C-alpha positions as a Python dict, from the first residue, in 0.01 Angstrom:
ca = {
    (1, 'M'): (0, 0, 0),
    (2, 'K'): (212, 118, 286),
    (3, 'R'): (28, 226, 597),
    (4, 'F'): (199, 476, 822),
    (5, 'I'): (165, 518, 1197),
    (6, 'F'): (147, 886, 1275),
    (7, 'A'): (409, 861, 1547),
    (8, 'G'): (602, 1098, 1323),
    (9, 'F'): (416, 1383, 1492),
    (10, 'I'): (684, 1398, 1757),
    (11, 'L'): (954, 1457, 1499),
    (12, 'L'): (829, 1808, 1436),
    (13, 'G'): (976, 1919, 1765),
    (14, 'L'): (1321, 1790, 1676),
    (15, 'A'): (1396, 2045, 1403),
    (16, 'C'): (1563, 2379, 1470),
    (17, 'S'): (1360, 2619, 1681),
    (18, 'G'): (1157, 2877, 1490),
    (19, 'R'): (1155, 2685, 1163),
    (20, 'T'): (896, 2418, 1237),
    (21, 'F'): (524, 2396, 1180),
    (22, 'E'): (234, 2246, 1366),
    (23, 'I'): (13, 1982, 1210),
    (24, 'P'): (-337, 2131, 1166),
    (25, 'A'): (-600, 1998, 1403),
    (26, 'V'): (-834, 1736, 1263),
    (27, 'S'): (-1131, 1916, 1107),
    (28, 'D'): (-1482, 1852, 1231),
    (29, 'K'): (-1624, 1946, 891),
    (30, 'P'): (-1836, 1676, 724),
    (31, 'K'): (-1665, 1469, 459),
    (32, 'P'): (-1791, 1530, 105),
    (33, 'S'): (-1930, 1175, 104),
    (34, 'Q'): (-2160, 1253, 397),
    (35, 'P'): (-2516, 1388, 356),
    (36, 'G'): (-2536, 1759, 282),
    (37, 'V'): (-2199, 1786, 106),
    (38, 'Q'): (-2186, 1703, -262),
    (39, 'Q'): (-1873, 1556, -416),
    (40, 'P'): (-1876, 1537, -798),
    (41, 'A'): (-1793, 1195, -939),
    (42, 'L'): (-1430, 1172, -1048),
    (43, 'Q'): (-1355, 1133, -1417),
    (44, 'E'): (-1038, 966, -1545),
    (45, 'G'): (-744, 1199, -1489),
    (46, 'E'): (-903, 1380, -1194),
    (47, 'L'): (-779, 1374, -834),
    (48, 'R'): (-958, 1550, -548),
    (49, 'A'): (-906, 1523, -174),
    (50, 'D'): (-1182, 1335, 8),
    (51, 'G'): (-1086, 1401, 371),
    (52, 'D'): (-952, 1052, 447),
    (53, 'T'): (-592, 1135, 534),
    (54, 'A'): (-498, 777, 627),
    (55, 'Q'): (-589, 661, 275),
    (56, 'T'): (-435, 955, 87),
    (57, 'Y'): (-172, 748, -94),
    (58, 'A'): (-429, 487, -189),
    (59, 'L'): (-647, 763, -333),
    (60, 'I'): (-356, 905, -532),
    (61, 'T'): (-267, 573, -694),
    (62, 'A'): (-631, 473, -750),
    (63, 'C'): (-674, 790, -958),
    (64, 'G'): (-379, 701, -1184),
    (65, 'Y'): (-117, 918, -1014),
    (66, 'N'): (193, 822, -815),
    (67, 'Y'): (398, 985, -539),
    (68, 'E'): (758, 1040, -429),
    (69, 'T'): (782, 1123, -59),
    (70, 'P'): (1054, 1123, 211),
    (71, 'D'): (834, 938, 461),
    (72, 'T'): (1118, 726, 600),
    (73, 'S'): (1414, 958, 544),
    (74, 'N'): (1673, 1006, 814),
    (75, 'A'): (1499, 1070, 1151),
    (76, 'H'): (1170, 957, 996),
    (77, 'A'): (1309, 602, 972),
    (78, 'A'): (1225, 537, 1337),
    (79, 'A'): (877, 691, 1310),
    (80, 'P'): (758, 726, 948),
    (81, 'F'): (586, 1056, 873),
    (82, 'Q'): (311, 1085, 611),
    (83, 'H'): (418, 1382, 397),
    (84, 'I'): (100, 1420, 192),
    (85, 'R'): (-210, 1466, 410),
    (86, 'Q'): (-553, 1620, 381),
    (87, 'S'): (-729, 1905, 561),
    (88, 'W'): (-1042, 2114, 526),
    (89, 'D'): (-985, 2452, 359),
    (90, 'E'): (-1224, 2726, 468),
    (91, 'E'): (-1170, 2940, 159),
    (92, 'L'): (-1237, 2663, -92),
    (93, 'Q'): (-1491, 2491, 133),
    (94, 'R'): (-1354, 2149, 50),
    (95, 'Y'): (-1076, 1911, 148),
    (96, 'V'): (-733, 1976, -2),
    (97, 'F'): (-393, 1808, -8),
    (98, 'D'): (-120, 1932, 228),
    (99, 'F'): (238, 1870, 112),
    (100, 'Y'): (482, 1877, 406),
    (101, 'I'): (858, 1929, 386),
    (102, 'H'): (1107, 1933, 680),
    (103, 'I'): (1424, 2127, 609),
    (104, 'D'): (1638, 1939, 865),
    (105, 'I'): (1512, 1586, 798),
    (106, 'D'): (1380, 1526, 448),
    (107, 'D'): (1584, 1424, 143),
    (108, 'D'): (1526, 1308, -215),
    (109, 'R'): (1365, 962, -194),
    (110, 'G'): (1635, 834, 42),
    (111, 'K'): (1893, 817, -237),
    (112, 'P'): (2236, 821, -67),
    (113, 'N'): (2407, 986, -367),
    (114, 'I'): (2171, 1288, -362),
    (115, 'T'): (2259, 1502, -62),
    (116, 'D'): (2179, 1861, -165),
    (117, 'R'): (1799, 1858, -219),
    (118, 'Q'): (1465, 1726, -100),
    (119, 'R'): (1143, 1622, -270),
    (120, 'N'): (776, 1564, -190),
    (121, 'E'): (574, 1529, -512),
    (122, 'I'): (294, 1355, -693),
    (123, 'K'): (305, 1280, -1064),
    (124, 'T'): (175, 1074, -1351),
    (125, 'D'): (415, 814, -1490),
    (126, 'G'): (447, 500, -1698),
    (127, 'H'): (193, 322, -1474),
    (128, 'S'): (-75, 585, -1533),
    (129, 'P'): (-357, 536, -1784),
    (130, 'A'): (-258, 624, -2141),
    (131, 'S'): (-498, 921, -2128),
    (132, 'M'): (-279, 1080, -1857),
    (133, 'V'): (53, 1065, -2044),
    (134, 'G'): (125, 1278, -2350),
    (135, 'Q'): (260, 1109, -2662),
    (136, 'E'): (433, 1284, -2951),
    (137, 'G'): (183, 1483, -3153),
    (138, 'E'): (-77, 1493, -2875),
    (139, 'T'): (-201, 1790, -2673),
    (140, 'M'): (-230, 1764, -2294),
    (141, 'V'): (-425, 1998, -2066),
    (142, 'F'): (-339, 2023, -1695),
    (143, 'R'): (-555, 2206, -1438),
    (144, 'W'): (-506, 2243, -1064),
    (145, 'K'): (-511, 2485, -772),
    (146, 'F'): (-231, 2562, -528),
    (147, 'R'): (-154, 2784, -232),
    (148, 'L'): (197, 2874, -121),
    (149, 'P'): (223, 2937, 255),
    (150, 'T'): (239, 3285, 403),
    (151, 'G'): (601, 3363, 488),
    (152, 'M'): (742, 3090, 264),
    (153, 'L'): (1122, 3113, 245),
    (154, 'T'): (1331, 3074, -71),
    (155, 'S'): (1695, 3082, -176),
    (156, 'Q'): (1880, 3165, -498),
    (157, 'Q'): (1873, 2794, -584),
    (158, 'F'): (1573, 2609, -722),
    (159, 'C'): (1245, 2542, -547),
    (160, 'H'): (1010, 2379, -799),
    (161, 'V'): (640, 2350, -721),
    (162, 'H'): (550, 2208, -1064),
    (163, 'Q'): (742, 2031, -1339),
    (164, 'I'): (672, 1877, -1678),
    (165, 'K'): (915, 1593, -1746),
    (166, 'G'): (969, 1305, -1985),
    (167, 'I'): (943, 936, -1894),
    (168, 'D'): (1256, 728, -1950),
    (169, 'N'): (1262, 437, -2195),
    (170, 'A'): (1336, 73, -2107),
    (171, 'A'): (1704, 114, -2199),
    (172, 'G'): (1740, 416, -1971),
    (173, 'T'): (1874, 631, -2255),
    (174, 'A'): (1607, 900, -2293),
    (175, 'D'): (1689, 1269, -2245),
    (176, 'V'): (1481, 1302, -1927),
    (177, 'S'): (1719, 1407, -1650),
    (178, 'M'): (1600, 1767, -1681),
    (179, 'P'): (1240, 1892, -1689),
    (180, 'L'): (1096, 2078, -1987),
    (181, 'I'): (889, 2321, -1777),
    (182, 'T'): (920, 2431, -1414),
    (183, 'F'): (733, 2666, -1183),
    (184, 'T'): (1021, 2785, -965),
    (185, 'A'): (1008, 3001, -652),
    (186, 'R'): (1341, 3181, -618),
    (187, 'T'): (1524, 3469, -451),
    (188, 'L'): (1718, 3685, -698),
    (189, 'S'): (2063, 3831, -635),
    (190, 'T'): (1888, 4166, -574),
    (191, 'G'): (1685, 4013, -292),
    (192, 'K'): (1363, 4032, -494),
    (193, 'R'): (1163, 3709, -503),
    (194, 'Q'): (978, 3566, -800),
    (195, 'L'): (769, 3275, -916),
    (196, 'Q'): (922, 3189, -1253),
    (197, 'V'): (792, 2975, -1539),
    (198, 'I'): (1099, 2829, -1710),
    (199, 'H'): (1143, 2625, -2027),
    (200, 'V'): (1446, 2395, -2024),
    (201, 'P'): (1527, 2297, -2383),
    (202, 'P'): (1612, 1941, -2488),
    (203, 'T'): (1982, 1860, -2460),
    (204, 'S'): (2007, 1836, -2839),
    (205, 'A'): (1894, 2200, -2863),
    (206, 'G'): (2179, 2322, -2643),
    (207, 'G'): (2157, 2537, -2333),
    (208, 'G'): (1984, 2863, -2265),
    (209, 'N'): (1679, 2830, -2041),
    (210, 'T'): (1389, 3054, -2140),
    (211, 'Y'): (1192, 3248, -1879),
    (212, 'L'): (840, 3237, -2017),
    (213, 'A'): (679, 3438, -1735),
    (214, 'R'): (773, 3587, -1398),
    (215, 'A'): (573, 3740, -1115),
    (216, 'D'): (635, 3880, -767),
    (217, 'L'): (628, 3582, -530),
    (218, 'E'): (449, 3791, -266),
    (219, 'E'): (140, 3797, -491),
    (220, 'F'): (106, 3420, -436),
    (221, 'L'): (182, 3375, -68),
    (222, 'G'): (-124, 3282, 136),
    (223, 'E'): (-343, 3292, -177),
    (224, 'W'): (-522, 3021, -372),
    (225, 'V'): (-456, 3032, -746),
    (226, 'E'): (-596, 2818, -1026),
    (227, 'V'): (-390, 2703, -1321),
    (228, 'E'): (-467, 2592, -1674),
    (229, 'E'): (-170, 2469, -1877),
    (230, 'R'): (-172, 2330, -2231),
    (231, 'I'): (122, 2159, -2401),
    (232, 'E'): (157, 2028, -2755),
    (233, 'C'): (395, 1734, -2717),
    (234, 'A'): (631, 1762, -3012),
    (235, 'P'): (986, 1875, -3100),
    (236, 'E'): (812, 2173, -3260),
    (237, 'G'): (529, 2194, -3009),
    (238, 'S'): (382, 2478, -2805),
    (239, 'Y'): (305, 2591, -2451),
    (240, 'T'): (11, 2795, -2313),
    (241, 'L'): (-52, 2902, -1953),
    (242, 'S'): (-293, 3100, -1736),
    (243, 'V'): (-262, 3137, -1356),
    (244, 'R'): (-540, 3331, -1183),
    (245, 'R'): (-576, 3427, -818),
    (246, 'L'): (-912, 3305, -688),
    (247, 'R'): (-972, 3595, -450),
    (248, 'D'): (-999, 3859, -722),
    (249, 'S'): (-965, 3663, -1052),
    (250, 'R'): (-648, 3856, -1130),
    (251, 'E'): (-422, 3679, -1380),
    (252, 'L'): (-81, 3662, -1210),
    (253, 'L'): (101, 3466, -1481),
    (254, 'S'): (20, 3408, -1845),
    (255, 'V'): (190, 3265, -2149),
    (256, 'P'): (4, 3297, -2480),
    (257, 'R'): (46, 3001, -2713),
    (258, 'T'): (421, 2998, -2771),
    (259, 'P'): (609, 2767, -3012),
    (260, 'L'): (853, 2558, -2806),
    (261, 'A'): (1036, 2226, -2817),
    (262, 'M'): (805, 2019, -2595),
    (263, 'W'): (953, 1674, -2645),
    (264, 'R'): (1273, 1503, -2537),
    (265, 'D'): (1468, 1249, -2739),
    (266, 'G'): (1392, 887, -2653),
    (267, 'T'): (1115, 960, -2404),
    (268, 'T'): (809, 735, -2385),
    (269, 'G'): (579, 1022, -2287),
    (270, 'M'): (547, 1361, -2118),
    (271, 'R'): (394, 1392, -1771),
    (272, 'P'): (336, 1653, -1495),
    (273, 'K'): (460, 1666, -1135),
    (274, 'W'): (344, 1880, -839),
    (275, 'G'): (464, 1942, -485),
    (276, 'I'): (792, 2081, -359),
    (277, 'Y'): (1138, 1991, -490),
    (278, 'R'): (1406, 2224, -357),
    (279, 'S'): (1779, 2258, -314),
    (280, 'F'): (1931, 2314, 29),
    (281, 'G'): (2288, 2337, -104),
    (282, 'K'): (2596, 2122, -75),
    (283, 'Q'): (2646, 1996, 280),
    (284, 'G'): (2324, 2180, 367),
    (285, 'A'): (2477, 2522, 307),
    (286, 'L'): (2137, 2684, 242),
    (287, 'K'): (1937, 2522, 522),
    (288, 'S'): (1963, 2831, 744),
    (289, 'Q'): (1782, 3030, 471),
    (290, 'L'): (1489, 2789, 456),
    (291, 'R'): (1231, 2639, 689),
    (292, 'D'): (966, 2367, 715),
    (293, 'E'): (676, 2437, 479),
    (294, 'I'): (324, 2314, 404),
    (295, 'L'): (208, 2371, 46),
    (296, 'R'): (-157, 2312, -44),
    (297, 'F'): (-288, 2167, -371),
    (298, 'A'): (-638, 2083, -490),
    (299, 'D'): (-848, 1966, -785),
    (300, 'F'): (-592, 1804, -1016),
    (301, 'E'): (-697, 1731, -1375),
    (302, 'V'): (-488, 1567, -1647),
    (303, 'K'): (-670, 1545, -1979),
    (304, 'K'): (-576, 1455, -2333),
    (305, 'E'): (-732, 1698, -2580),
    (306, 'V'): (-943, 1516, -2835),
    (307, 'R'): (-922, 1657, -3186),
}
């Protein structure tokens, strides 16, 4: 497991003025493992922050998840920056995961042929326990909480904070280049901003993305929401969703059980992803519209529904 020296702190001052963030101060709250704070035992498929930022990646992989971060991208090469950290959240009264993204530094996994987007995500994958990957005919249930930052900036291009994707096969021939489901924060041509739930059909089904639900993005900014998502993994499967704001229990997004193609040809399983994956345009054309962000996530659960 890679261990990162937090010399990357100094890199925050190198980005354009007015678009940077400050790393939160280390909390003096007691860790859940200390006396007086109860931390429920983790079950398979669960991932909760424990307050040990230095061991965040080890925690993620130990719980059956994996991560894709730009820790050594560009200016971070000289001083690697840990892009998934932990902090104490006063509203939830527990530790949570902080997902960092730097608009002027970060890229997509350091791939030299991808120059128009950046990614900081966790996921399940082919190395996860079988119970955390959906097979054809099975039903998967995903639960988590997230908080988009106050003042978050968006463009007319994609900014995914959640995806459901297929896992490629050994031959590399599966139809998995596109996700099946995305939660996408976007600015419309009218200037209005939305959080959209989008179904991207399998290639064999042709084009025509379906917008399953949309809500005013402002309803989410600075607010914790909790999500329950259910997918039936099949060419003739289904999708169900509920997203509720914790402050007032208002349901901001919902999709009643809807028949959908929820499988991709050749895939070895369906899996979720969370974090931030956004476009900044060719040659960085959209960077001036965006900024550094910190998105918060908590209490991940990936379960296989037993019939």
